[in-house]
C-alpha positions as CSV (number, residue, x, y, z in Angstrom):
1,X,101.7,60.6,155.4
2,X,104.1,57.9,156.4
3,X,106.4,58.2,159.4
4,X,110.0,57.4,158.9
5,X,111.1,54.3,160.8
6,X,114.6,54.6,162.2
7,X,117.1,51.8,161.4
8,X,116.8,49.1,164.1
9,X,118.6,46.0,165.3
10,X,117.6,43.1,167.6
11,X,119.6,41.9,170.6
12,X,120.7,38.7,168.9
13,X,122.6,40.6,166.2
14,X,124.5,43.1,168.5
15,X,127.4,40.8,169.4
16,X,128.2,40.3,165.7
17,X,128.4,44.1,165.2
18,X,130.5,44.5,168.3
19,X,132.9,41.7,167.2
20,X,133.3,43.4,163.8
21,X,134.5,46.6,165.5
22,X,131.2,48.3,166.2
23,X,130.1,49.9,169.5
24,X,127.0,50.3,171.7
25,X,125.7,53.6,173.0
26,X,123.9,53.3,176.4
27,X,121.5,56.1,176.9
28,X,120.1,56.9,180.4
29,X,116.4,58.0,180.1
30,X,115.6,58.0,183.8
31,X,118.2,58.8,186.5
32,X,119.1,55.9,188.8
33,X,117.4,55.5,192.2
34,X,117.3,52.9,194.9
35,X,114.3,50.6,195.1
36,X,114.8,48.0,197.9
37,X,118.0,46.2,197.1
38,X,118.0,47.2,193.4
39,X,119.3,50.2,191.5
40,X,116.6,51.2,189.0
41,X,116.4,53.6,186.1
42,X,115.7,53.3,182.4
43,X,118.2,52.8,179.6
44,X,118.0,52.3,175.8
45,X,120.7,51.3,173.4
46,X,122.0,52.3,170.0
47,X,124.3,50.1,168.0
48,X,127.0,51.8,165.9
49,X,128.6,50.1,162.9
50,X,132.4,49.6,162.7
51,X,132.6,52.2,159.9
52,X,130.6,54.7,162.1
53,X,128.2,55.3,159.2
54,X,125.1,53.8,160.7
55,X,123.5,53.9,164.1
56,X,120.6,51.5,164.8
57,X,118.2,51.5,167.7
58,X,117.9,48.2,169.7
59,X,114.3,47.0,169.6
60,X,112.3,44.1,170.9
61,X,112.1,41.4,168.3
62,X,108.3,40.9,168.4
63,X,107.0,44.4,169.2
64,X,109.5,46.5,167.3
65,X,109.6,49.0,170.1
66,X,112.8,50.3,171.8
67,X,114.3,47.6,174.1
68,X,114.8,49.0,177.6
69,X,116.6,47.9,180.7
70,X,115.1,49.0,184.0
71,X,117.8,47.9,186.4
72,X,121.6,48.1,186.6
73,X,121.6,44.3,186.6
74,X,119.7,44.4,183.3
75,X,122.3,46.6,181.7
76,X,125.1,44.5,183.0
77,X,123.5,41.3,181.6
78,X,123.2,42.8,178.1
79,X,126.9,44.0,178.1
80,X,128.1,40.6,179.2
81,X,125.9,38.9,176.5
82,X,127.3,41.2,173.8
83,X,130.9,40.4,174.8
84,X,132.1,43.6,176.5
85,X,134.9,43.2,179.0
86,X,133.4,45.3,181.8
87,X,130.5,47.4,183.0
88,X,130.3,51.1,182.4
89,X,126.9,52.9,182.3
90,X,125.4,56.3,182.8
91,X,123.4,57.0,186.0
92,X,122.0,60.5,185.1
93,X,119.1,61.2,182.7
94,X,120.5,62.4,179.4
95,X,123.9,61.0,179.9
96,X,125.2,58.5,177.3
97,X,128.2,56.2,177.2
98,X,129.6,54.7,174.0
99,X,131.4,51.5,174.9
100,X,133.8,49.6,172.7
101,X,134.9,45.9,172.7
102,X,138.4,46.7,174.0
103,X,136.9,48.4,177.1
104,X,137.3,52.0,176.0
105,X,134.3,54.3,176.3
106,X,133.2,57.9,175.6
107,X,130.9,60.0,177.7
108,X,128.3,62.3,176.2
109,X,125.2,64.2,177.2
110,X,122.1,64.3,175.0
111,X,120.1,67.5,175.2
112,X,117.0,65.8,173.7
113,X,116.5,63.2,176.4
């Protein structure tokens, strides 16, 4: 029995999808807490194509496992790298934000997180 592997994307390809009109969904998997001077949590990313027909999970290039950010700074760095104009991100477990190149965003809650 083979397991179905979801469609995936690596970080180097996200900016191109965003520039073509795609978006990124930021999913909070662990609510934010304070650790020293850092705000920590856990976030994963899904990349949505411009035509909204495909959604791909962001994975580490070598390990093919979901790429995670463990600090608010880590999320901010990714959004800057991918060309987004500002920072918007969820802070509560299960909350998701879909962010677009023009700065718009949608808020959603996932019951399966």
